[in-house]
Every structure is written in structure tokens, then in C-alpha cells.
N, CA, C and O atoms as a printed pandas DataFrame, in Angstrom:
     atom_number atom_name residue_name chain_id  residue_number  x_coord  y_coord  z_coord
0              1         N          MET        A               1   92.717   79.262   73.340
1              2        CA          MET        A               1   91.795   79.004   74.185
2              3         C          MET        A               1   91.936   79.972   75.610
3              4         O          MET        A               1   92.723   79.844   76.548
4              5         N          ARG        A               2   90.933   80.914   75.400
5              6        CA          ARG        A               2   90.500   81.942   76.411
6              7         C          ARG        A               2   89.756   81.565   77.500
7              8         O          ARG        A               2   88.547   81.336   77.469
8              9         N          ARG        A               3   90.548   81.490   78.572
9             10        CA          ARG        A               3   89.667   81.298   80.199
10            11         C          ARG        A               3   88.416   81.579   80.210
11            12         O          ARG        A               3   88.115   81.717   79.024
12            13         N          PRO        A               4   87.484   81.749   80.865
13            14        CA          PRO        A               4   86.542   81.886   81.113
14            15         C          PRO        A               4   86.412   83.670   82.410
15            16         O          PRO        A               4   86.772   83.195   83.487
16            17         N          PHE        A               5   86.276   84.355   82.526
17            18        CA          PHE        A               5   86.279   85.511   83.173
18            19         C          PHE        A               5   85.492   85.243   84.984
19            20         O          PHE        A               5   85.689   85.725   86.099
20            21         N          ASN        A               6   84.806   84.476   84.540
21            22        CA          ASN        A               6   83.644   83.971   85.544
22            23         C          ASN        A               6   84.116   83.106   86.689
23            24         O          ASN        A               6   83.437   83.695   87.530
24            25         N          THR        A               7   84.466   82.585   87.084
25            26        CA          THR        A               7   84.997   81.373   87.552
26            27         C          THR        A               7   85.363   81.814   88.873
27            28         O          THR        A               7   85.500   83.023   89.060
28            29         N          PRO        A               8   85.566   80.885   89.946
29            30        CA          PRO        A               8   85.354   80.727   91.385
30            31         C          PRO        A               8   86.551   81.128   91.788
31            32         O          PRO        A               8   86.512   81.275   93.010
32            33         N          ALA        A               9   87.875   81.443   91.239
33            34        CA          ALA        A               9   89.101   81.525   91.231
34            35         C          ALA        A               9   89.051   83.249   91.045
35            36         O          ALA        A               9   89.621   83.974   91.861
36            37         N          THR        A              10   88.367   83.748   89.977
37            38        CA          THR        A              10   88.697   85.000   89.773
38            39         C          THR        A              10   87.569   85.681   91.188
39            40         O          THR        A              10   88.025   86.607   91.857
40            41         N          TRP        A              11   86.410   85.232   91.455
41            42        CA          TRP        A              11   85.661   85.848   92.749
42            43         C          TRP        A              11   86.878   85.658   93.923
43            44         O          TRP        A              11   87.290   86.725   94.380
44            45         N          LEU        A              12   87.259   84.898   94.253
45            46        CA          LEU        A              12   88.673   84.777   95.302
46            47         C          LEU        A              12   88.948   85.718   95.327
47            48         O          LEU        A              12   88.513   86.493   96.179
48            49         N          TRP        A              13   89.758   86.049   94.437
49            50        CA          TRP        A              13   91.053   87.066   93.871
50            51         C          TRP        A              13   89.971   88.451   94.313
51            52         O          TRP        A              13   90.303   89.205   95.227
52            53         N          GLY        A              14   88.828   88.628   93.632
53            54        CA          GLY        A              14   88.502   89.789   93.709
54            55         C          GLY        A              14   88.059   90.138   95.089
55            56         O          GLY        A              14   88.040   91.348   95.313
56            57         N          GLY        A              15   87.649   89.248   96.196
57            58        CA          GLY        A              15   87.500   89.271   97.381
58            59         C          GLY        A              15   88.244   89.412   98.524
59            60         O          GLY        A              15   87.967   89.821   99.651
60            61         N          VAL        A              16   89.380   88.936   97.940
61            62        CA          VAL        A              16   90.613   88.843   98.711
62            63         C          VAL        A              16   91.456   90.439   98.262
63            64         O          VAL        A              16   92.254   91.000   99.012
64            65         N          TYR        A              17   91.151   90.825   97.230
65            66        CA          TYR        A              17   91.467   92.283   96.935
66            67         C          TYR        A              17   90.798   93.516   97.758
67            68         O          TYR        A              17   91.219   94.420   98.480
68            69         N          LEU        A              18   89.450   93.050   97.238
69            70        CA          LEU        A              18   88.224   94.244   98.537
70            71         C          LEU        A              18   88.693   94.311   99.905
71            72         O          LEU        A              18   89.068   95.292  100.545
72            73         N          LEU        A              19   88.601   93.031  100.256
73            74        CA          LEU        A              19   89.437   92.931  101.807
74            75         C          LEU        A              19   90.337   93.821  101.972
75            76         O          LEU        A              19   90.184   94.850  102.630
76            77         N          ALA        A              20   91.440   93.452  101.326
77            78        CA          ALA        A              20   92.925   94.105  101.159
78            79         C          ALA        A              20   92.538   95.095  101.149
79            80         O          ALA        A              20   92.668   95.496  102.305
80            81         N          MET        A              21   91.774   96.410  100.127
81            82        CA          MET        A              21   91.721   97.737   99.911
82            83         C          MET        A              21   90.883   98.010  101.235
83            84         O          MET        A              21   91.386   98.937  101.871
84            85         N          VAL        A              22   89.838   97.515  101.788
85            86        CA          VAL        A              22   89.358   98.002  102.994
86            87         C          VAL        A              22   90.077   97.830  104.234
87            88         O          VAL        A              22   89.695   98.405  105.254
88            89         N          LEU        A              23   91.129   97.051  104.221
89            90        CA          LEU        A              23   91.988   97.099  105.631
90            91         C          LEU        A              23   93.342   98.637  105.341
91            92         O          LEU        A              23   93.934   99.339  106.161
92            93         N          VAL        A              24   93.360   98.621  104.194
93            94        CA          VAL        A              24   94.422   99.878  103.857
94            95         C          VAL        A              24   93.622  101.261  104.368
95            96         O          VAL        A              24   94.049  102.080  105.181
96            97         N          VAL        A              25   92.312  101.286  103.645
97            98        CA          VAL        A              25   91.577  102.528  104.435
98            99         C          VAL        A              25   91.125  102.464  105.535
99           100         O          VAL        A              25   90.975  103.589  106.012
100          101         N          VAL        A              26   90.731  101.408  106.398
101          102        CA          VAL        A              26   90.505  101.793  107.815
102          103         C          VAL        A              26   91.776  101.879  108.171
103          104         O          VAL        A              26   91.927  102.970  108.720
104          105         N          THR        A              27   92.918  101.193  108.133
105          106        CA          THR        A              27   94.393  101.068  108.950
106          107         C          THR        A              27   94.874  102.623  108.717
107          108         O          THR        A              27   95.746  102.972  109.512
108          109         N          LEU        A              28   94.376  103.822  107.573
109          110        CA          LEU        A              28   94.624  104.858  107.483
110          111         C          LEU        A              28   93.393  105.644  108.041
111          112         O          LEU        A              28   93.670  106.628  108.728
112          113         N          LEU        A              29   92.381  105.420  107.890
113          114        CA          LEU        A              29   91.317  106.342  108.933
114          115         C          LEU        A              29   91.979  106.498  110.168
115          116         O          LEU        A              29   92.146  107.639  110.599
116          117         N          ASN        A              30   92.633  104.902  111.197
117          118        CA          ASN        A              30   92.433  105.106  112.616
118          119         C          ASN        A              30   93.705  105.640  112.690
119          120         O          ASN        A              30   93.793  106.313  113.717
120          121         N          LEU        A              31   95.178  105.630  111.768
121          122        CA          LEU        A              31   95.921  106.122  111.884
122          123         C          LEU        A              31   95.635  108.007  111.786
123          124         O          LEU        A              31   96.058  108.741  112.679
124          125         N          ARG        A              32   95.131  108.365  110.980
125          126        CA          ARG        A              32   94.460  109.815  110.845
126          127         C          ARG        A              32   93.971  110.402  112.182
127          128         O          ARG        A              32   94.352  111.503  112.578
128          129         N          ARG        A              33   92.978  109.499  112.965
129          130        CA          ARG        A              33   92.395  109.525  113.713
130          131         C          ARG        A              33   93.181  109.898  115.051
131          132         O          ARG        A              33   92.795  110.861  115.712
132          133         N          ASP        A              34   94.274  109.146  115.451
133          134        CA          ASP        A              34   94.859  108.915  116.113
134          135         C          ASP        A              34   96.029  110.271  116.316
135          136         O          ASP        A              34   96.335  110.901  117.329
136          137         N          THR        A              35   96.430  110.370  115.100
137          138        CA          THR        A              35   97.539  111.557  114.796
138          139         C          THR        A              35   96.469  112.686  114.862
139          140         O          THR        A              35   97.129  113.426  115.590
140          141         N          LEU        A              36   95.403  113.326  114.668
141          142        CA          LEU        A              36   94.614  114.260  114.913
142          143         C          LEU        A              36   94.429  114.365  116.232
143          144         O          LEU        A              36   94.439  115.491  116.728
144          145         N          ASP        A              37   94.252  113.362  116.946
145          146        CA          ASP        A              37   93.739  113.206  118.511
146          147         C          ASP        A              37   94.971  113.721  119.346
147          148         O          ASP        A              37   94.826  114.558  120.238
148          149         N          SER        A              38   96.149  113.197  119.023
149          150        CA          SER        A              38   97.616  113.461  119.952
150          151         C          SER        A              38   98.050  114.463  119.256
151          152         O          SER        A              38   99.081  114.807  119.834
152          153         N          MET        A              39   97.848  115.292  118.161
153          154        CA          MET        A              39   98.660  116.356  117.645
154          155         C          MET        A              39   97.893  117.828  117.556
155          156         O          MET        A              39   98.317  118.923  117.187
156          157         N          ASP        A              40   96.996  117.537  117.893
157          158        CA          ASP        A              40   95.743  118.623  117.470
158          159         C          ASP        A              40   95.291  119.722  118.908
159          160         O          ASP        A              40   94.265  120.393  119.014
160          161         N          ASN        A              41   96.303  119.621  119.773
161          162        CA          ASN        A              41   95.882  120.309  121.158
162          163         C          ASN        A              41   97.082  121.498  121.298
163          164         O          ASN        A              41   98.039  121.780  120.577
164          165         N          ALA        A              42   96.629  121.998  122.429
165          166        CA          ALA        A              42   97.982  122.926  122.871
166          167         C          ALA        A              42   98.836  122.153  123.614
167          168         O          ALA        A              42   99.820  122.786  123.994
168          169         N          GLN        A              43   98.799  120.911  123.981
169          170        CA          GLN        A              43  100.413  120.731  124.359
170          171         C          GLN        A              43  101.323  120.183  123.234
171          172         O          GLN        A              43  102.550  120.231  123.318
172          173         N          ALA        A              44  100.537  119.565  121.984
173          174        CA          ALA        A              44  101.557  118.854  120.984
174          175         C          ALA        A              44  102.326  120.139  120.464
175          176         O          ALA        A              44  103.472  120.179  120.016
176          177         N          ARG        A              45  101.390  121.222  120.636
177          178        CA          ARG        A              45  101.545  122.624  119.558
178          179         C          ARG        A              45  102.965  123.457  120.966
179          180         O          ARG        A              45  103.743  124.342  120.611
180          181         N          HIS        A              46  102.952  123.084  121.914
181          182        CA          HIS        A              46  103.962  123.939  122.689
182          183         C          HIS        A              46  104.852  122.822  122.164
183          184         O          HIS        A              46  105.502  123.061  121.147
184          185         N          ALA        A              47  104.946  121.717  122.701
185          186        CA          ALA        A              47  106.354  120.764  122.522
186          187         C          ALA        A              47  107.155  121.073  120.710
187          188         O          ALA        A              47  108.353  121.135  120.436
188          189         N          TRP        A              48  106.009  121.203  119.816
189          190        CA          TRP        A              48  106.563  122.114  119.061
190          191         C          TRP        A              48  107.395  123.284  118.742
191          192         O          TRP        A              48  108.341  123.297  117.954
192          193         N          ALA        A              49  107.065  123.998  119.249
193          194        CA          ALA        A              49  107.516  124.982  119.485
194          195         C          ALA        A              49  108.117  125.203  120.139
195          196         O          ALA        A              49  108.571  126.343  120.038
196          197         N          LEU        A              50  108.626  124.341  121.329
197          198        CA          LEU        A              50  109.801  124.086  121.435
198          199         C          LEU        A              50  111.250  123.404  121.286
199          200         O          LEU        A              50  112.352  123.582  121.805
200          201         N          HIS        A              51  110.720  122.555  120.341
201          202        CA          HIS        A              51  111.433  121.917  119.280
202          203         C          HIS        A              51  111.748  122.563  118.410
203          204         O          HIS        A              51  112.859  122.241  117.990
204          205         N          ARG        A              52  111.206  123.526  117.794
205          206        CA          ARG        A              52  111.477  124.730  116.832
206          207         C          ARG        A              52  112.341  125.842  117.433
207          208         O          ARG        A              52  113.050  126.615  116.788
208          209         N          ALA        A              53  112.176  125.811  118.787
209          210        CA          ALA        A              53  113.129  126.825  119.603
210          211         C          ALA        A              53  114.524  126.633  119.887
211          212         O          ALA        A              53  115.479  127.403  119.785
212          213         N          ASP        A              54  114.420  125.252  120.324
213          214        CA          ASP        A              54  115.584  124.532  120.266
214          215         C          ASP        A              54  116.514  124.421  118.853
215          216         O          ASP        A              54  117.742  124.491  118.907
216          217         N          ALA        A              55  115.971  124.287  117.918
217          218        CA          ALA        A              55  116.448  124.048  116.861
218          219         C          ALA        A              55  117.113  125.430  116.437
219          220         O          ALA        A              55  118.275  125.379  116.034
220          221         N          LYS        A              56  116.583  126.444  116.484
221          222        CA          LYS        A              56  116.895  127.639  116.477
222          223         C          LYS        A              56  117.873  128.035  117.269
223          224         O          LYS        A              56  118.467  128.950  116.700
224          225         N          ALA        A              57  118.360  127.789  118.353
225          226        CA          ALA        A              57  119.192  128.480  119.206
226          227         C          ALA        A              57  120.442  126.965  118.747
227          228         O          ALA        A              57  121.603  127.007  119.155
228          229         N          HIS        A              58  120.071  126.109  118.132
229          230        CA          HIS        A              58  121.768  125.253  118.050
230          231         C          HIS        A              58  121.696  125.853  116.493
231          232         O          HIS        A              58  122.897  126.062  116.322
232          233         N          SER        A              59  121.197  126.169  115.534
233          234        CA          SER        A              59  121.364  126.222  114.265
234          235         C          SER        A              59  122.586  127.132  113.930
235          236         O          SER        A              59  123.268  127.085  112.906
236          237         N          GLY        A              60  122.693  127.778  114.750
237          238        CA          GLY        A              60  124.527  129.107  114.428
238          239         C          GLY        A              60  125.677  128.435  114.790
239          240         O          GLY        A              60  126.754  128.846  114.360
240          241         N          ARG        A              61  125.607  127.107  115.780
241          242        CA          ARG        A              61  126.980  126.786  116.547
242          243         C          ARG        A              61  127.880  126.063  115.174
243          244         O          ARG        A              61  127.453  125.699  114.079
244          245         N          GLU        A              62  128.728  126.045  115.518
245          246        CA          GLU        A              62  129.719  125.436  114.407
246          247         C          GLU        A              62  129.585  123.861  114.748
247          248         O          GLU        A              62  129.082  123.565  115.831
248          249         N          GLY        A              63  129.948  122.997  114.008
249          250        CA          GLY        A              63  129.956  121.697  113.725
250          251         C          GLY        A              63  130.022  121.327  112.727
251          252         O          GLY        A              63  129.913  122.147  111.816
252          253         N          PRO        A              64  130.177  120.279  112.493
253          254        CA          PRO        A              64  129.890  118.873  111.336
254          255         C          PRO        A              64  128.507  118.743  110.821
255          256         O          PRO        A              64  128.338  118.309  109.681
256          257         N          VAL        A              65  127.574  119.060  111.513
257          258        CA          VAL        A              65  126.191  119.107  111.142
258          259         C          VAL        A              65  125.322  120.492  111.431
259          260         O          VAL        A              65  125.286  121.096  112.503
260          261         N          GLN        A              66  124.761  120.775  110.431
261          262        CA          GLN        A              66  123.965  122.182  110.897
262          263         C          GLN        A              66  122.780  121.829  111.491
263          264         O          GLN        A              66  122.241  120.734  111.329
264          265         N          ARG        A              67  122.343  122.749  112.195
265          266        CA          ARG        A              67  120.511  122.166  112.377
266          267         C          ARG        A              67  120.202  123.338  111.314
267          268         O          ARG        A              67  120.876  124.340  111.076
268          269         N          GLN        A              68  118.758  122.836  110.639
269          270        CA          GLN        A              68  117.948  124.026  110.764
270          271         C          GLN        A              68  116.640  123.996  110.979
271          272         O          GLN        A              68  116.062  122.909  111.005
272          273         N          VAL        A              69  115.913  125.258  111.182
273          274        CA          VAL        A              69  114.994  125.637  111.837
274          275         C          VAL        A              69  113.785  124.797  110.929
275          276         O          VAL        A              69  113.760  125.124  109.743
276          277         N          PRO        A              70  112.736  123.705  111.373
277          278        CA          PRO        A              70  111.671  123.244  110.554
278          279         C          PRO        A              70  110.753  124.873  110.162
279          280         O          PRO        A              70  110.650  125.866  110.882
280          281         N          PRO        A              71  110.242  124.653  108.886
281          282        CA          PRO        A              71  109.869  126.059  108.638
282          283         C          PRO        A              71  108.413  126.061  109.417
283          284         O          PRO        A              71  108.039  127.088  109.983
284          285         N          SER        A              72  107.467  124.647  109.420
285          286        CA          SER        A              72  106.280  124.651  110.154
286          287         C          SER        A              72  106.020  124.950  111.065
287          288         O          SER        A              72  106.851  124.753  111.952
288          289         N          VAL        A              73  104.696  125.621  111.436
289          290        CA          VAL        A              73  104.311  126.169  112.760
290          291         C          VAL        A              73  103.909  125.247  113.614
291          292         O          VAL        A              73  103.894  125.235  114.845
292          293         N          GLU        A              74  103.513  124.308  112.650
293          294        CA          GLU        A              74  102.928  122.898  113.431
294          295         C          GLU        A              74  103.154  121.881  113.199
295          296         O          GLU        A              74  103.890  121.923  112.213
296          297         N          PRO        A              75  102.977  120.792  113.513
297          298        CA          PRO        A              75  103.659  119.764  113.725
298          299         C          PRO        A              75  103.549  119.119  112.154
299          300         O          PRO        A              75  102.614  119.241  111.363
300          301         N          PRO        A              76  104.864  118.371  111.974
301          302        CA          PRO        A              76  104.208  118.031  110.008
302          303         C          PRO        A              76  103.585  116.767  110.272
303          304         O          PRO        A              76  102.847  116.454  109.338
304          305         N          ALA        A              77  103.614  115.717  111.430
305          306        CA          ALA        A              77  102.507  114.689  110.846
306          307         C          ALA        A              77  101.017  115.236  111.062
307          308         O          ALA        A              77  100.242  114.629  110.323
308          309         N          LEU        A              78  100.496  116.035  111.716
309          310        CA          LEU        A              78   99.455  116.969  111.649
310          311         C          LEU        A              78   99.188  117.399  110.957
311          312         O          LEU        A              78   97.967  117.423  110.800
312          313         N          VAL        A              79   99.952  118.034  110.050
313          314        CA          VAL        A              79   99.887  119.031  108.490
314          315         C          VAL        A              79   99.475  117.908  107.445
315          316         O          VAL        A              79   98.542  117.988  106.647
316          317         N          LEU        A              80  100.443  116.741  107.623
317          318        CA          LEU        A              80  100.047  116.062  106.709
318          319         C          LEU        A              80   98.918  114.817  106.771
319          320         O          LEU        A              80   98.705  114.138  105.767
320          321         N          MET        A              81   98.199  114.573  108.062
321          322        CA          MET        A              81   97.394  113.835  108.239
322          323         C          MET        A              81   95.414  114.797  107.634
323          324         O          MET        A              81   94.378  114.482  107.048
324          325         N          ARG        A              82   96.120  116.157  108.410
325          326        CA          ARG        A              82   94.623  117.377  107.826
326          327         C          ARG        A              82   94.975  117.473  106.743
327          328         O          ARG        A              82   94.293  116.692  106.079
328          329         N          ASP        A              83   95.541  117.893  106.240
329          330        CA          ASP        A              83   95.658  118.647  104.753
330          331         C          ASP        A              83   95.991  117.718  103.877
331          332         O          ASP        A              83   95.330  117.930  102.860
332          333         N          TYR        A              84   96.687  116.781  103.741
333          334        CA          TYR        A              84   97.198  116.145  102.409
334          335         C          TYR        A              84   96.667  114.321  102.717
335          336         O          TYR        A              84   97.042  113.305  102.132
336          337         N          PHE        A              85   95.422  114.528  104.155
337          338        CA          PHE        A              85   94.967  112.829  103.849
338          339         C          PHE        A              85   94.347  112.625  102.682
339          340         O          PHE        A              85   94.382  111.411  102.481
340          341         N          GLY        A              86   93.775  113.195  101.767
341          342        CA          GLY        A              86   92.993  112.620  100.670
342          343         C          GLY        A              86   94.445  112.421   99.548
343          344         O          GLY        A              86   94.156  111.435   98.870
344          345         N          ILE        A              87   95.391  112.777   99.243
345          346        CA          ILE        A              87   96.190  112.100   98.506
346          347         C          ILE        A              87   96.698  111.373   99.039
347          348         O          ILE        A              87   97.175  110.675   98.145
348          349         N          MET        A              88   97.093  110.817  100.277
349          350        CA          MET        A              88   98.076  109.968  100.835
350          351         C          MET        A              88   97.003  108.612  100.300
351          352         O          MET        A              88   97.217  107.721   99.477
352          353         N          LEU        A              89   95.625  108.950  101.277
353          354        CA          LEU        A              89   94.847  108.111  100.844
354          355         C          LEU        A              89   94.870  107.299   99.178
355          356         O          LEU        A              89   94.991  106.116   98.859
356          357         N          ALA        A              90   94.726  108.326   98.520
357          358        CA          ALA        A              90   94.254  108.061   96.917
358          359         C          ALA        A              90   96.015  106.775   96.324
359          360         O          ALA        A              90   95.947  105.650   95.830
360          361         N          ALA        A              91   97.396  107.650   96.686
361          362        CA          ALA        A              91   98.615  106.738   96.818
362          363         C          ALA        A              91   98.512  105.526   97.584
363          364         O          ALA        A              91   99.172  104.559   97.203
364          365         N          ALA        A              92   97.754  105.425   98.650
365          366        CA          ALA        A              92   97.959  104.135   99.331
366          367         C          ALA        A              92   97.491  103.044   98.680
367          368         O          ALA        A              92   98.128  102.043   98.355
368          369         N          LEU        A              93   95.897  103.382   98.436
369          370        CA          LEU        A              93   94.952  102.883   97.264
370          371         C          LEU        A              93   96.094  102.036   95.565
371          372         O          LEU        A              93   96.329  100.890   95.184
372          373         N          VAL        A              94   96.450  103.407   95.088
373          374        CA          VAL        A              94   97.234  103.314   93.783
374          375         C          VAL        A              94   98.350  101.828   94.255
375          376         O          VAL        A              94   97.950  100.693   93.994
376          377         N          PHE        A              95   99.457  102.007   94.814
377          378        CA          PHE        A              95  100.438  101.379   95.175
378          379         C          PHE        A              95   99.885   99.657   95.977
379          380         O          PHE        A              95  100.539   98.630   95.791
380          381         N          SER        A              96   98.768   99.697   96.722
381          382        CA          SER        A              96   98.524   98.649   97.403
382          383         C          SER        A              96   97.947   97.877   95.903
383          384         O          SER        A              96   98.226   96.756   95.480
384          385         N          THR        A              97   97.247   98.700   95.436
385          386        CA          THR        A              97   96.677   97.607   93.941
386          387         C          THR        A              97   98.003   97.403   92.994
387          388         O          THR        A              97   98.220   96.230   92.689
388          389         N          ALA        A              98   98.489   97.924   92.726
389          390        CA          ALA        A              98   99.916   97.960   92.240
390          391         C          ALA        A              98  100.380   96.808   92.891
391          392         O          ALA        A              98  100.429   95.872   92.094
392          393         N          LEU        A              99  100.704   96.536   93.905
393          394        CA          LEU        A              99  101.517   95.468   94.996
394          395         C          LEU        A              99  100.358   94.331   94.658
395          396         O          LEU        A              99  100.757   93.202   94.371
396          397         N          PHE        A             100   99.073   94.571   94.683
397          398        CA          PHE        A             100   98.447   93.194   94.536
398          399         C          PHE        A             100   98.746   92.420   93.551
399          400         O          PHE        A             100   99.320   91.331   93.568
400          401         N          ALA        A             101   98.010   93.498   92.009
401          402        CA          ALA        A             101   98.570   92.893   91.186
402          403         C          ALA        A             101   99.583   91.649   90.649
403          404         O          ALA        A             101   99.302   90.562   90.145
404          405         N          MET        A             102  100.895   92.282   90.975
405          406        CA          MET        A             102  101.754   91.682   90.894
406          407         C          MET        A             102  101.669   90.702   92.061
407          408         O          MET        A             102  102.282   89.691   91.717
408          409         N          LEU        A             103  101.261   90.588   93.073
409          410        CA          LEU        A             103  101.262   89.604   93.960
410          411         C          LEU        A             103  100.602   88.420   93.013
411          412         O          LEU        A             103  101.173   87.464   92.488
412          413         N          VAL        A             104   99.282   88.782   92.973
413          414        CA          VAL        A             104   98.222   87.506   92.267
414          415         C          VAL        A             104   99.332   87.180   90.283
415          416         O          VAL        A             104   99.288   86.130   89.643
416          417         N          LEU        A             105   99.822   87.967   90.034
417          418        CA          LEU        A             105  100.570   87.481   88.903
418          419         C          LEU        A             105  101.517   86.228   89.195
419          420         O          LEU        A             105  101.390   85.072   88.791
420          421         N          VAL        A             106  102.744   86.924   90.214
421          422        CA          VAL        A             106  103.408   86.221   90.821
422          423         C          VAL        A             106  102.612   84.420   90.915
423          424         O          VAL        A             106  102.845   83.390   90.283
424          425         N          VAL        A             107  101.562   84.785   92.106
425          426        CA          VAL        A             107  101.049   83.594   92.180
426          427         C          VAL        A             107   99.988   82.493   91.303
427          428         O          VAL        A             107   99.861   81.269   91.342
428          429         N          LYS        A             108   99.323   83.563   90.520
429          430        CA          LYS        A             108   98.813   82.709   89.481
430          431         C          LYS        A             108   99.842   81.846   88.396
431          432         O          LYS        A             108   99.518   80.738   87.967
432          433         N          GLY        A             109  101.031   82.474   88.050
433          434        CA          GLY        A             109  102.404   82.389   87.351
434          435         C          GLY        A             109  102.871   80.379   88.192
435          436         O          GLY        A             109  103.026   79.240   87.750
436          437         N          THR        A             110  102.898   80.911   89.218
437          438        CA          THR        A             110  103.609   79.864   89.940
438          439         C          THR        A             110  102.587   78.883   90.200
439          440         O          THR        A             110  103.050   78.031   90.959
440          441         N          LEU        A             111  101.022   78.572   89.793
441          442        CA          LEU        A             111  100.487   77.677   89.772
442          443         C          LEU        A             111  100.115   77.065   88.499
443          444         O          LEU        A             111  100.036   75.843   88.376
444          445         N          TRP        A             112   99.901   77.835   87.609
445          446        CA          TRP        A             112   99.869   77.775   86.317
446          447         C          TRP        A             112  100.092   76.280   85.702
447          448         O          TRP        A             112  101.234   75.822   85.719
448          449         N          ARG        A             113   99.096   75.566   85.196
449          450        CA          ARG        A             113  100.013   74.602   84.113
450          451         C          ARG        A             113   99.395   74.733   83.151
451          452         O          ARG        A             113   98.465   75.518   82.966
452          453         N          ALA        A             114   99.951   73.798   82.262
453          454        CA          ALA        A             114   99.435   74.310   80.735
454          455         C          ALA        A             114   98.337   73.361   80.308
455          456         O          ALA        A             114   98.195   72.347   80.992
456          457         N          PRO        A             115   97.748   73.502   79.540
457          458        CA          PRO        A             115   96.643   72.721   79.362
458          459         C          PRO        A             115   96.764   71.264   78.411
459          460         O          PRO        A             115   97.393   71.309   77.354
460          461         N          GLY        A             116   96.208   70.163   78.804
461          462        CA          GLY        A             116   96.605   68.660   78.450
462          463         C          GLY        A             116   97.869   68.207   79.419
463          464         O          GLY        A             116   98.386   68.655   80.442
464          465         N          ASN        A             117   98.094   67.042   78.514
465          466        CA          ASN        A             117   98.781   66.332   79.509
466          467         C          ASN        A             117  100.590   66.544   78.952
467          468         O          ASN        A             117  101.188   65.760   78.214
468          469         N          SER        A             118  100.987   67.441   79.383
469          470        CA          SER        A             118  102.395   68.513   79.192
470          471         C          SER        A             118  103.451   67.623   79.944
471          472         O          SER        A             118  103.527   67.636   81.173
472          473         N          PRO        A             119  104.449   66.669   78.963
473          474        CA          PRO        A             119  105.453   66.235   79.911
474          475         C          PRO        A             119  106.044   67.396   80.728
475          476         O          PRO        A             119  106.028   68.579   80.387
476          477         N          PRO        A             120  106.725   66.734   82.195
477          478        CA          PRO        A             120  107.785   67.813   82.952
478          479         C          PRO        A             120  108.593   67.838   82.066
479          480         O          PRO        A             120  108.913   67.063   81.164
480          481         N          PHE        A             121  109.025   69.175   82.523
481          482        CA          PHE        A             121  110.388   69.658   82.116
482          483         C          PHE        A             121  111.515   68.867   82.668
483          484         O          PHE        A             121  111.624   68.342   83.776
484          485         N          GLN        A             122  112.607   68.902   81.317
485          486        CA          GLN        A             122  113.716   67.760   81.921
486          487         C          GLN        A             122  114.651   68.688   81.821
487          488         O          GLN        A             122  115.681   68.020   81.910
488          489         N          GLY        A             123  114.966   69.798   81.692
489          490        CA          GLY        A             123  116.331   70.232   82.122
490          491         C          GLY        A             123  116.807   69.920   80.767
491          492         O          GLY        A             123  116.394   69.317   79.777
492          493         N          GLY        A             124  118.267   70.845   81.278
493          494        CA          GLY        A             124  119.159   70.272   80.190
494          495         C          GLY        A             124  119.432   71.353   79.228
495          496         O          GLY        A             124  118.564   72.183   78.957
496          497         N          ALA        A             125  120.599   71.372   78.705
497          498        CA          ALA        A             125  120.769   72.913   77.879
498          499         C          ALA        A             125  119.982   72.462   76.701
499          500         O          ALA        A             125  119.259   73.428   76.456
500          501         N          GLY        A             126  119.803   71.810   76.099
501          502        CA          GLY        A             126  119.065   71.410   74.961
502          503         C          GLY        A             126  117.672   71.677   74.764
503          504         O          GLY        A             126  117.217   71.995   73.665
504          505         N          GLY        A             127  116.825   71.527   76.043
505          506        CA          GLY        A             127  115.715   71.902   76.251
506          507         C          GLY        A             127  114.574   70.502   76.375
507          508         O          GLY        A             127  113.415   70.598   76.777
508          509         N          GLY        A             128  114.975   69.745   76.105
509          510        CA          GLY        A             128  114.013   68.691   76.015
510          511         C          GLY        A             128  114.593   67.399   75.888
511          512         O          GLY        A             128  113.872   66.405   75.801
């Protein structure tokens, strides 16, 4: 017997899903705005240039760990949020959807009851 798709539980799960995806998008947009505000200025670029210069000065020293000069002339967080934001947003939505789907399966599987009056599970090795 197939259950109807248009049930209150389906609408509830759909609403929770939409709310969760809106939360993901709003959070990423706020994070992007804050990152661009704090990193896309002369002071942040100067701090990044000082970090690169320091890494370059320490890159030739002997020791157990060799420092490498970061190749980017701009802070990586700025490049990530400015140039690759669309990819990040798409990936966040895909992974959030997968996580939500697994959550729905777990919750529905936990709460599911067989139709009719089936006796409770008795346990034991024989299964019955």
C-alpha cells in the first residue's frame, strides 16, 4: 500500500527543509559580506604582505619544518569569498540537502510503524 504524498507530515518536512536551506544561504551571504568588509581594504592587504614577507624570510632556514611563501598576493579568505562564492554556495546546498535527506530517513525510519496490529518484537535468536 502506497502512502499519499500530500500529507501534513510531507508539508512539515518540506517547510523544515526550505527553512534550513534559507538558513544556509543567509549564513553564507553574511559570512561573505563580513569577509569582504574586513579583508578587501589596504590594511588587510598590508598585513597579508607582511605575512608573506615573514614567510619568505623564514623559508630558507634550516629546521624540521620548512615554511613556504604563500603564492597568493591577496588573502586566501578574500579570494575564496570573492572569486569562488558561487561554487561554495552550490556545494553547501548540495551537502546540506544530502544531510537533511539522511536526517529525514533516520527520523522517519525510527518513527515508522508497520500497518495493522503487528505484535511487538520479542527478541531472541529465533526471531519470534
